[in-house]
N, CA, C, O and the ligand as a Tripos MOL2 file, in Angstrom:
@<TRIPOS>MOLECULE
protein
  257   255    65     0     0
PROTEIN
NO_CHARGES

@<TRIPOS>ATOM
      1 N           0.8640   -1.2400    0.0130 N.3       1 MET1
      2 CA         -0.0240    0.0040   -0.0030 C.3       1 MET1
      3 C           0.9580    1.1140   -0.1090 C.2       1 MET1
      4 O           2.0630    1.0660    0.4330 O.2       1 MET1
      5 N           0.4750    2.2500   -0.9150 N.am      2 GLU2
      6 CA          1.3420    3.4130   -0.9110 C.3       2 GLU2
      7 C           1.2690    4.3440    0.3790 C.2       2 GLU2
      8 O           2.1930    5.0330    0.8110 O.2       2 GLU2
      9 N          -0.0370    4.2240    0.9190 N.am      3 LEU3
     10 CA         -0.1560    4.7910    2.2710 C.3       3 LEU3
     11 C           0.7220    4.5070    3.2440 C.2       3 LEU3
     12 O           1.1750    5.4180    3.9360 O.2       3 LEU3
     13 N           1.0610    3.2910    3.4210 N.am      4 VAL4
     14 CA          2.0720    2.6890    4.4620 C.3       4 VAL4
     15 C           3.5090    3.1810    4.1640 C.2       4 VAL4
     16 O           4.3460    3.4750    5.0180 O.2       4 VAL4
     17 N           3.6630    3.2250    2.8600 N.am      5 HIS5
     18 CA          5.2240    3.5290    2.2770 C.3       5 HIS5
     19 C           5.3400    4.9750    2.5750 C.2       5 HIS5
     20 O           6.3980    5.4570    2.9790 O.2       5 HIS5
     21 N           4.3000    5.6520    2.3870 N.am      6 ASP6
     22 CA          4.5920    7.3260    2.6810 C.3       6 ASP6
     23 C           4.7850    7.4450    4.1910 C.2       6 ASP6
     24 O           5.6810    8.1110    4.7080 O.2       6 ASP6
     25 N           3.9540    6.8070    4.7880 N.am      7 LEU7
     26 CA          3.9850    6.9940    6.3120 C.3       7 LEU7
     27 C           5.4740    6.7300    6.9270 C.2       7 LEU7
     28 O           6.0120    7.4730    7.7480 O.2       7 LEU7
     29 N           6.0810    5.4610    6.3510 N.am      8 ARG8
     30 CA          7.4320    5.2800    6.7460 C.3       8 ARG8
     31 C           8.5070    6.3260    6.1760 C.2       8 ARG8
     32 O           9.5260    6.6350    6.7940 O.2       8 ARG8
     33 N           8.1660    6.8080    4.9800 N.am      9 ARG9
     34 CA          9.0540    7.8710    4.5300 C.3       9 ARG9
     35 C           9.0840    9.1180    5.4090 C.2       9 ARG9
     36 O          10.1520    9.6880    5.6300 O.2       9 ARG9
     37 N           7.9920    9.5260    5.8850 N.am     10 TYR10
     38 CA          7.7360   10.7550    6.7560 C.3      10 TYR10
     39 C           7.8570   10.3970    8.4000 C.2      10 TYR10
     40 O           7.7790   11.2910    9.2420 O.2      10 TYR10
     41 N           8.0310    9.1500    8.7100 N.am     11 ALA11
     42 CA          7.9960    8.8920   10.1350 C.3      11 ALA11
     43 C           9.1240    9.7360   10.9800 C.2      11 ALA11
     44 O           8.9710   10.1760   12.1190 O.2      11 ALA11
     45 N          10.1990    9.8490   10.2200 N.am     12 ARG12
     46 CA         11.3650   10.2240   10.8640 C.3      12 ARG12
     47 C          11.4260   11.6300   11.3680 C.2      12 ARG12
     48 O          12.0920   11.9980   12.3350 O.2      12 ARG12
     49 N          10.4640   12.5720   10.4190 N.am     13 SER13
     50 CA         10.3170   13.8850   10.7300 C.3      13 SER13
     51 C           9.2610   14.1870   11.6990 C.2      13 SER13
     52 O           9.4160   14.9070   12.6850 O.2      13 SER13
     53 N           8.1060   13.5520   11.3370 N.am     14 ARG14
     54 CA          6.7830   13.6670   12.0850 C.3      14 ARG14
     55 C           5.7720   12.9390   11.4820 C.2      14 ARG14
     56 O           5.5830   12.8930   10.2660 O.2      14 ARG14
     57 N           5.0650   12.3210   12.4010 N.am     15 PRO15
     58 CA          3.7200   11.4910   11.7710 C.3      15 PRO15
     59 C           3.0980   12.2030   10.9680 C.2      15 PRO15
     60 O           3.0330   13.4150   11.1730 O.2      15 PRO15
     61 N           2.5040   11.6340    9.8840 N.am     16 LEU16
     62 CA          1.5910   12.1950    8.9720 C.3      16 LEU16
     63 C           0.8060   11.1410    8.2840 C.2      16 LEU16
     64 O           1.4810   10.2950    7.6980 O.2      16 LEU16
     65 N          -0.3710   11.0300    8.2420 N.am     17 ILE17
     66 CA         -1.2560   10.0610    7.5630 C.3      17 ILE17
     67 C          -2.4650   10.4640    7.0690 C.2      17 ILE17
     68 O          -2.9600   11.5130    7.4810 O.2      17 ILE17
     69 N          -3.0340    9.7700    6.2240 N.am     18 ALA18
     70 CA         -4.3470   10.1590    5.6030 C.3      18 ALA18
     71 C          -5.3460    9.1710    6.1980 C.2      18 ALA18
     72 O          -4.9760    8.0130    6.3940 O.2      18 ALA18
     73 N          -6.4830    9.5210    6.4720 N.am     19 CYS19
     74 CA         -7.6040    8.7600    7.0180 C.3      19 CYS19
     75 C          -7.9110    7.5370    5.9050 C.2      19 CYS19
     76 O          -8.1960    7.7150    4.7210 O.2      19 CYS19
     77 N          -7.7810    6.2850    6.5790 N.am     20 ALA20
     78 CA         -7.8300    5.2070    5.4040 C.3      20 ALA20
     79 C          -9.2170    5.0650    5.0090 C.2      20 ALA20
     80 O          -9.4880    4.1940    4.1830 O.2      20 ALA20
     81 N         -10.2930    5.9290    5.5690 N.am     21 GLN21
     82 CA        -11.7280    5.7920    5.0420 C.3      21 GLN21
     83 C         -12.1100    6.8780    4.2180 C.2      21 GLN21
     84 O         -12.7750    6.7380    3.1920 O.2      21 GLN21
     85 N         -11.6560    8.0650    4.6970 N.am     22 CYS22
     86 CA        -12.1110    9.3370    4.0330 C.3      22 CYS22
     87 C         -11.1740   10.0970    3.3070 C.2      22 CYS22
     88 O         -11.5070   10.8110    2.3610 O.2      22 CYS22
     89 N          -9.8910    9.9630    3.7520 N.am     23 GLY23
     90 CA         -8.6600   10.5550    3.1060 C.3      23 GLY23
     91 C          -8.3120   12.0230    3.8890 C.2      23 GLY23
     92 O          -7.4940   12.8040    3.4010 O.2      23 GLY23
     93 N          -8.9940   12.2950    5.1010 N.am     24 GLU24
     94 CA         -8.6130   13.4640    5.6690 C.3      24 GLU24
     95 C          -7.1340   13.3230    6.3760 C.2      24 GLU24
     96 O          -6.8070   12.2520    6.8870 O.2      24 GLU24
     97 N          -6.4080   14.2710    6.3770 N.am     25 ARG25
     98 CA         -4.9920   14.0400    6.8980 C.3      25 ARG25
     99 C          -5.2330   14.2100    8.5350 C.2      25 ARG25
    100 O          -5.9850   14.9980    9.1070 O.2      25 ARG25
    101 N          -4.4210   13.2940    9.0490 N.am     26 ILE26
    102 CA         -4.3120   13.3320   10.3710 C.3      26 ILE26
    103 C          -2.7890   13.5650   10.8010 C.2      26 ILE26
    104 O          -1.8810   12.8260   10.4200 O.2      26 ILE26
    105 N          -2.6100   14.6490   11.6200 N.am     27 PHE27
    106 CA         -1.2830   15.1160   12.0250 C.3      27 PHE27
    107 C          -0.6850   14.5670   13.1930 C.2      27 PHE27
    108 O           0.5380   14.6220   13.3250 O.2      27 PHE27
    109 N          -1.3920   14.0590   14.0310 N.am     28 MET28
    110 CA         -1.0660   13.6780   15.2100 C.3      28 MET28
    111 C          -1.6900   12.4080   15.7180 C.2      28 MET28
    112 O          -2.9160   12.3800   15.8250 O.2      28 MET28
    113 N          -0.9220   11.2760   16.0680 N.am     29 PRO29
    114 CA         -1.6960    9.9990   16.6160 C.3      29 PRO29
    115 C          -2.2390   10.3380   17.9700 C.2      29 PRO29
    116 O          -1.6800   10.9950   18.8480 O.2      29 PRO29
    117 N          -3.5080    9.7380   17.9940 N.am     30 GLU30
    118 CA         -4.1150    9.8870   19.2480 C.3      30 GLU30
    119 C          -3.2690    9.1460   20.3190 C.2      30 GLU30
    120 O          -3.1220    9.5810   21.4610 O.2      30 GLU30
    121 N          -2.7420    8.0290   19.8730 N.am     31 TRP31
    122 CA         -1.9350    7.3060   20.9230 C.3      31 TRP31
    123 C          -0.7320    6.7160   20.4410 C.2      31 TRP31
    124 O          -0.7600    6.1480   19.3490 O.2      31 TRP31
    125 N           0.3820    6.7730   21.1400 N.am     32 SER32
    126 CA          1.4880    6.1440   20.6320 C.3      32 SER32
    127 C           2.2430    5.1510   21.5570 C.2      32 SER32
    128 O           2.4010    5.5730   22.7020 O.2      32 SER32
    129 N           2.7290    3.9480   21.3010 N.am     33 GLU33
    130 CA          3.1360    3.1300   22.1980 C.3      33 GLU33
    131 C           4.4490    2.3680   21.4090 C.2      33 GLU33
    132 O           4.4730    1.9110   20.2670 O.2      33 GLU33
    133 N           5.5780    2.4030   22.4840 N.am     34 CYS34
    134 CA          6.6070    1.8220   22.3010 C.3      34 CYS34
    135 C           6.5490    0.2460   22.3510 C.2      34 CYS34
    136 O           6.1320   -0.2830   23.3820 O.2      34 CYS34
    137 N           6.9640   -0.5510   21.2420 N.am     35 LEU35
    138 CA          6.8600   -1.8220   21.2890 C.3      35 LEU35
    139 C           8.3370   -2.5720   21.4080 C.2      35 LEU35
    140 O           9.3230   -1.8420   21.3020 O.2      35 LEU35
    141 N           8.5040   -3.7540   21.5860 N.am     36 ASP36
    142 CA          9.8280   -4.4350   21.5900 C.3      36 ASP36
    143 C          10.3400   -4.3690   20.1120 C.2      36 ASP36
    144 O           9.6160   -4.3160   19.1180 O.2      36 ASP36
    145 N          11.6310   -4.3810   20.1310 N.am     37 GLY37
    146 CA         12.2930   -4.4650   18.6500 C.3      37 GLY37
    147 C          12.3210   -3.2780   17.9430 C.2      37 GLY37
    148 O          12.4130   -3.2840   16.7150 O.2      37 GLY37
    149 N          12.2440   -2.1460   18.6640 N.am     38 GLY38
    150 CA         12.4150   -0.9490   17.9750 C.3      38 GLY38
    151 C          11.1590   -0.4010   17.0480 C.2      38 GLY38
    152 O          11.2560    0.4500   16.1630 O.2      38 GLY38
    153 N           9.9100   -1.1180   17.4760 N.am     39 ARG39
    154 CA          8.8250   -0.6160   16.8700 C.3      39 ARG39
    155 C           8.1080    0.2720   17.7670 C.2      39 ARG39
    156 O           8.2130    0.2660   18.9930 O.2      39 ARG39
    157 N           7.2270    1.1870   16.9310 N.am     40 VAL40
    158 CA          6.4100    2.0840   17.6430 C.3      40 VAL40
    159 C           5.0320    2.0180   17.0040 C.2      40 VAL40
    160 O           4.9980    2.0520   15.7740 O.2      40 VAL40
    161 N           3.9330    1.9310   17.6550 N.am     41 ARG41
    162 CA          2.5800    1.7050   17.2730 C.3      41 ARG41
    163 C           1.8750    2.8500   17.5790 C.2      41 ARG41
    164 O           1.7620    3.2680   18.7320 O.2      41 ARG41
    165 N           1.2920    3.4930   16.4040 N.am     42 HIS42
    166 CA          0.3910    4.7830   16.4380 C.3      42 HIS42
    167 C          -0.9800    4.4250   16.2900 C.2      42 HIS42
    168 O          -1.2190    3.6420   15.3710 O.2      42 HIS42
    169 N          -2.0000    4.8470   17.0330 N.am     43 VAL43
    170 CA         -3.3440    4.7400   17.0520 C.3      43 VAL43
    171 C          -3.8240    6.1680   16.5760 C.2      43 VAL43
    172 O          -3.5820    7.2140   17.1780 O.2      43 VAL43
    173 N          -4.5530    6.0490   15.3820 N.am     44 TRP44
    174 CA         -5.0800    7.3120   14.8480 C.3      44 TRP44
    175 C          -6.4030    7.3230   14.7890 C.2      44 TRP44
    176 O          -7.0380    6.2900   14.5790 O.2      44 TRP44
    177 N          -7.0240    8.6100   14.9850 N.am     45 ARG45
    178 CA         -8.6430    8.7090   14.9000 C.3      45 ARG45
    179 C          -8.7270    9.9760   14.1750 C.2      45 ARG45
    180 O          -8.1310   11.0120   14.4700 O.2      45 ARG45
    181 N          -9.5890    9.7730   13.1200 N.am     46 CYS46
    182 CA        -10.1070   10.7910   12.1310 C.3      46 CYS46
    183 C         -10.9350   11.7880   12.6620 C.2      46 CYS46
    184 O         -11.9440   11.4350   13.2730 O.2      46 CYS46
    185 N         -10.6720   12.9800   12.5290 N.am     47 ASP47
    186 CA        -11.6530   13.9690   13.3230 C.3      47 ASP47
    187 C         -12.8130   14.1450   12.1880 C.2      47 ASP47
    188 O         -13.8650   14.6780   12.5430 O.2      47 ASP47
    189 N         -12.6790   13.7730   11.0110 N.am     48 ALA48
    190 CA        -13.8700   14.1570   10.1900 C.3      48 ALA48
    191 C         -14.8730   12.9580   10.0820 C.2      48 ALA48
    192 O         -16.0300   13.2430    9.7730 O.2      48 ALA48
    193 N         -14.5810   11.7790   10.2830 N.am     49 CYS49
    194 CA        -15.4280   10.6400   10.1270 C.3      49 CYS49
    195 C         -15.4600    9.7320   11.3620 C.2      49 CYS49
    196 O         -16.3040    8.8470   11.5030 O.2      49 CYS49
    197 N         -14.3210   10.0510   12.4070 N.am     50 ASP50
    198 CA        -14.4080    9.1750   13.4230 C.3      50 ASP50
    199 C         -13.7160    7.7530   13.3970 C.2      50 ASP50
    200 O         -13.6580    6.9370   14.3170 O.2      50 ASP50
    201 N         -13.1640    7.6490   12.0100 N.am     51 TYR51
    202 CA        -12.5860    6.3110   11.8960 C.3      51 TYR51
    203 C         -11.4620    5.9950   12.6910 C.2      51 TYR51
    204 O         -10.6610    6.9270   12.7560 O.2      51 TYR51
    205 N         -11.1760    5.0730   13.2580 N.am     52 ALA52
    206 CA         -9.9930    4.7520   14.0180 C.3      52 ALA52
    207 C          -9.1550    3.5260   13.5780 C.2      52 ALA52
    208 O          -9.7120    2.4540   13.3420 O.2      52 ALA52
    209 N          -7.8480    3.6820   13.4700 N.am     53 PHE53
    210 CA         -6.8150    2.5060   13.0660 C.3      53 PHE53
    211 C          -5.5890    2.7640   13.5940 C.2      53 PHE53
    212 O          -5.2810    3.8680   14.0420 O.2      53 PHE53
    213 N          -4.8440    1.7860   13.5700 N.am     54 GLU54
    214 CA         -3.4930    1.7500   13.9250 C.3      54 GLU54
    215 C          -2.3510    1.3830   12.9160 C.2      54 GLU54
    216 O          -2.5920    0.5460   12.0470 O.2      54 GLU54
    217 N          -1.1910    1.9400   12.9910 N.am     55 THR55
    218 CA         -0.0460    1.5330   12.3760 C.3      55 THR55
    219 C           1.1340    1.2290   13.1910 C.2      55 THR55
    220 O           1.3000    1.6820   14.3240 O.2      55 THR55
    221 N           2.0120    0.3870   12.5350 N.am     56 THR56
    222 CA          3.2680    0.0850   13.3640 C.3      56 THR56
    223 C           4.3750    0.4690   12.5350 C.2      56 THR56
    224 O           4.4700    0.0030   11.4000 O.2      56 THR56
    225 N           5.2410    1.2910   13.0030 N.am     57 VAL57
    226 CA          6.4450    1.8570   12.5040 C.3      57 VAL57
    227 C           7.7630    1.1790   13.0590 C.2      57 VAL57
    228 O           8.0310    1.1620   14.2600 O.2      57 VAL57
    229 N           8.6270    0.5770   11.9980 N.am     58 HIS58
    230 CA          9.8220    0.0510   12.5480 C.3      58 HIS58
    231 C          11.0080    1.0690   12.5000 C.2      58 HIS58
    232 O          11.3200    1.7220   11.5050 O.2      58 HIS58
    233 N          11.6520    1.1100   13.7800 N.am     59 PHE59
    234 CA         12.7150    1.9760   13.6910 C.3      59 PHE59
    235 C          13.9440    1.2810   13.8450 C.2      59 PHE59
    236 O          14.8920    1.9180   14.3060 O.2      59 PHE59
    237 N          14.1060    0.0070   13.5200 N.am     60 ALA60
    238 CA         15.3410   -0.7110   13.4580 C.3      60 ALA60
    239 C          16.2540   -0.1720   12.5890 C.2      60 ALA60
    240 O          15.9010    0.1950   11.4680 O.2      60 ALA60
    241 N          17.7120   -0.0530   13.0830 N.am     61 VAL61
    242 CA         18.7080    0.6720   12.3850 C.3      61 VAL61
    243 C          19.0860   -0.1960   10.9730 C.2      61 VAL61
    244 O          19.4590   -1.3650   11.0700 O.2      61 VAL61
    245 N          18.9750    0.3820    9.8350 N.am     62 GLU62
    246 CA         19.0290   -0.3000    8.4170 C.3      62 GLU62
    247 C          20.2880    0.2380    7.9060 C.2      62 GLU62
    248 O          20.4670    1.4550    7.9390 O.2      62 GLU62
    249 N          21.2280   -0.5930    7.4120 N.am     63 ALA63
    250 CA         22.3220   -0.3330    6.4770 C.3      63 ALA63
    251 C          21.7410    0.4610    5.2890 C.2      63 ALA63
    252 O          20.8500    0.0260    4.5610 O.2      63 ALA63
    253 N          22.3910    1.7940    5.1480 N.am     64 ALA64
    254 CA         22.0380    2.5520    3.9700 C.3      64 ALA64
    255 C          22.5900    1.9640    2.7510 C.2      64 ALA64
    256 O          22.3780    2.4930    1.6600 O.2      64 ALA64
    257 ZN        -11.8330    9.9220    7.8990 Zn       65 ZN65
@<TRIPOS>BOND
     1     1     2 1
     2     2     3 1
     3     3     4 2
     4     3     5 am
     5     5     6 1
     6     6     7 1
     7     7     8 2
     8     7     9 am
     9     9    10 1
    10    10    11 1
    11    11    12 2
    12    11    13 am
    13    13    14 1
    14    14    15 1
    15    15    16 2
    16    15    17 am
    17    17    18 1
    18    18    19 1
    19    19    20 2
    20    19    21 am
    21    21    22 1
    22    22    23 1
    23    23    24 2
    24    23    25 am
    25    25    26 1
    26    26    27 1
    27    27    28 2
    28    27    29 am
    29    29    30 1
    30    30    31 1
    31    31    32 2
    32    31    33 am
    33    33    34 1
    34    34    35 1
    35    35    36 2
    36    35    37 am
    37    37    38 1
    38    38    39 1
    39    39    40 2
    40    39    41 am
    41    41    42 1
    42    42    43 1
    43    43    44 2
    44    43    45 am
    45    45    46 1
    46    46    47 1
    47    47    48 2
    48    47    49 am
    49    49    50 1
    50    50    51 1
    51    51    52 2
    52    51    53 am
    53    53    54 1
    54    54    55 1
    55    55    56 2
    56    55    57 am
    57    57    58 1
    58    58    59 1
    59    59    60 2
    60    59    61 am
    61    61    62 1
    62    62    63 1
    63    63    64 2
    64    63    65 am
    65    65    66 1
    66    66    67 1
    67    67    68 2
    68    67    69 am
    69    69    70 1
    70    70    71 1
    71    71    72 2
    72    71    73 am
    73    73    74 1
    74    74    75 1
    75    75    76 2
    76    75    77 am
    77    77    78 1
    78    78    79 1
    79    79    80 2
    80    79    81 am
    81    81    82 1
    82    82    83 1
    83    83    84 2
    84    83    85 am
    85    85    86 1
    86    86    87 1
    87    87    88 2
    88    87    89 am
    89    89    90 1
    90    90    91 1
    91    91    92 2
    92    91    93 am
    93    93    94 1
    94    94    95 1
    95    95    96 2
    96    95    97 am
    97    97    98 1
    98    98    99 1
    99    99   100 2
   100    99   101 am
   101   101   102 1
   102   102   103 1
   103   103   104 2
   104   103   105 am
   105   105   106 1
   106   106   107 1
   107   107   108 2
   108   107   109 am
   109   109   110 1
   110   110   111 1
   111   111   112 2
   112   111   113 am
   113   113   114 1
   114   114   115 1
   115   115   116 2
   116   115   117 am
   117   117   118 1
   118   118   119 1
   119   119   120 2
   120   119   121 am
   121   121   122 1
   122   122   123 1
   123   123   124 2
   124   123   125 am
   125   125   126 1
   126   126   127 1
   127   127   128 2
   128   127   129 am
   129   129   130 1
   130   130   131 1
   131   131   132 2
   132   131   133 am
   133   133   134 1
   134   134   135 1
   135   135   136 2
   136   135   137 am
   137   137   138 1
   138   138   139 1
   139   139   140 2
   140   139   141 am
   141   141   142 1
   142   142   143 1
   143   143   144 2
   144   143   145 am
   145   145   146 1
   146   146   147 1
   147   147   148 2
   148   147   149 am
   149   149   150 1
   150   150   151 1
   151   151   152 2
   152   151   153 am
   153   153   154 1
   154   154   155 1
   155   155   156 2
   156   155   157 am
   157   157   158 1
   158   158   159 1
   159   159   160 2
   160   159   161 am
   161   161   162 1
   162   162   163 1
   163   163   164 2
   164   163   165 am
   165   165   166 1
   166   166   167 1
   167   167   168 2
   168   167   169 am
   169   169   170 1
   170   170   171 1
   171   171   172 2
   172   171   173 am
   173   173   174 1
   174   174   175 1
   175   175   176 2
   176   175   177 am
   177   177   178 1
   178   178   179 1
   179   179   180 2
   180   179   181 am
   181   181   182 1
   182   182   183 1
   183   183   184 2
   184   183   185 am
   185   185   186 1
   186   186   187 1
   187   187   188 2
   188   187   189 am
   189   189   190 1
   190   190   191 1
   191   191   192 2
   192   191   193 am
   193   193   194 1
   194   194   195 1
   195   195   196 2
   196   195   197 am
   197   197   198 1
   198   198   199 1
   199   199   200 2
   200   199   201 am
   201   201   202 1
   202   202   203 1
   203   203   204 2
   204   203   205 am
   205   205   206 1
   206   206   207 1
   207   207   208 2
   208   207   209 am
   209   209   210 1
   210   210   211 1
   211   211   212 2
   212   211   213 am
   213   213   214 1
   214   214   215 1
   215   215   216 2
   216   215   217 am
   217   217   218 1
   218   218   219 1
   219   219   220 2
   220   219   221 am
   221   221   222 1
   222   222   223 1
   223   223   224 2
   224   223   225 am
   225   225   226 1
   226   226   227 1
   227   227   228 2
   228   227   229 am
   229   229   230 1
   230   230   231 1
   231   231   232 2
   232   231   233 am
   233   233   234 1
   234   234   235 1
   235   235   236 2
   236   235   237 am
   237   237   238 1
   238   238   239 1
   239   239   240 2
   240   239   241 am
   241   241   242 1
   242   242   243 1
   243   243   244 2
   244   243   245 am
   245   245   246 1
   246   246   247 1
   247   247   248 2
   248   247   249 am
   249   249   250 1
   250   250   251 1
   251   251   252 2
   252   251   253 am
   253   253   254 1
   254   254   255 1
   255   255   256 2
@<TRIPOS>SUBSTRUCTURE
     1 MET1         2 RESIDUE 1 A MET
     2 GLU2         6 RESIDUE 1 A GLU
     3 LEU3        10 RESIDUE 1 A LEU
     4 VAL4        14 RESIDUE 1 A VAL
     5 HIS5        18 RESIDUE 1 A HIS
     6 ASP6        22 RESIDUE 1 A ASP
     7 LEU7        26 RESIDUE 1 A LEU
     8 ARG8        30 RESIDUE 1 A ARG
     9 ARG9        34 RESIDUE 1 A ARG
    10 TYR10       38 RESIDUE 1 A TYR
    11 ALA11       42 RESIDUE 1 A ALA
    12 ARG12       46 RESIDUE 1 A ARG
    13 SER13       50 RESIDUE 1 A SER
    14 ARG14       54 RESIDUE 1 A ARG
    15 PRO15       58 RESIDUE 1 A PRO
    16 LEU16       62 RESIDUE 1 A LEU
    17 ILE17       66 RESIDUE 1 A ILE
    18 ALA18       70 RESIDUE 1 A ALA
    19 CYS19       74 RESIDUE 1 A CYS
    20 ALA20       78 RESIDUE 1 A ALA
    21 GLN21       82 RESIDUE 1 A GLN
    22 CYS22       86 RESIDUE 1 A CYS
    23 GLY23       90 RESIDUE 1 A GLY
    24 GLU24       94 RESIDUE 1 A GLU
    25 ARG25       98 RESIDUE 1 A ARG
    26 ILE26      102 RESIDUE 1 A ILE
    27 PHE27      106 RESIDUE 1 A PHE
    28 MET28      110 RESIDUE 1 A MET
    29 PRO29      114 RESIDUE 1 A PRO
    30 GLU30      118 RESIDUE 1 A GLU
    31 TRP31      122 RESIDUE 1 A TRP
    32 SER32      126 RESIDUE 1 A SER
    33 GLU33      130 RESIDUE 1 A GLU
    34 CYS34      134 RESIDUE 1 A CYS
    35 LEU35      138 RESIDUE 1 A LEU
    36 ASP36      142 RESIDUE 1 A ASP
    37 GLY37      146 RESIDUE 1 A GLY
    38 GLY38      150 RESIDUE 1 A GLY
    39 ARG39      154 RESIDUE 1 A ARG
    40 VAL40      158 RESIDUE 1 A VAL
    41 ARG41      162 RESIDUE 1 A ARG
    42 HIS42      166 RESIDUE 1 A HIS
    43 VAL43      170 RESIDUE 1 A VAL
    44 TRP44      174 RESIDUE 1 A TRP
    45 ARG45      178 RESIDUE 1 A ARG
    46 CYS46      182 RESIDUE 1 A CYS
    47 ASP47      186 RESIDUE 1 A ASP
    48 ALA48      190 RESIDUE 1 A ALA
    49 CYS49      194 RESIDUE 1 A CYS
    50 ASP50      198 RESIDUE 1 A ASP
    51 TYR51      202 RESIDUE 1 A TYR
    52 ALA52      206 RESIDUE 1 A ALA
    53 PHE53      210 RESIDUE 1 A PHE
    54 GLU54      214 RESIDUE 1 A GLU
    55 THR55      218 RESIDUE 1 A THR
    56 THR56      222 RESIDUE 1 A THR
    57 VAL57      226 RESIDUE 1 A VAL
    58 HIS58      230 RESIDUE 1 A HIS
    59 PHE59      234 RESIDUE 1 A PHE
    60 ALA60      238 RESIDUE 1 A ALA
    61 VAL61      242 RESIDUE 1 A VAL
    62 GLU62      246 RESIDUE 1 A GLU
    63 ALA63      250 RESIDUE 1 A ALA
    64 ALA64      254 RESIDUE 1 A ALA
    65 ZN65       257 GROUP 0 **** ****
């Protein structure tokens, strides 16, 4: 999914994602949680349609 790809690209600067249901941009996750293995889970809620979903971002060090 391109949406997930874009999220990972922007994740280093700031969270930015579009609502998976209506496309409204969401600038701040409602909830963020650090997981094991350098992962962070963001829970998002759309102000426009109240749709909630979550994403997991991997912050593991990658060789460039
Ligand atoms: Zn929405």
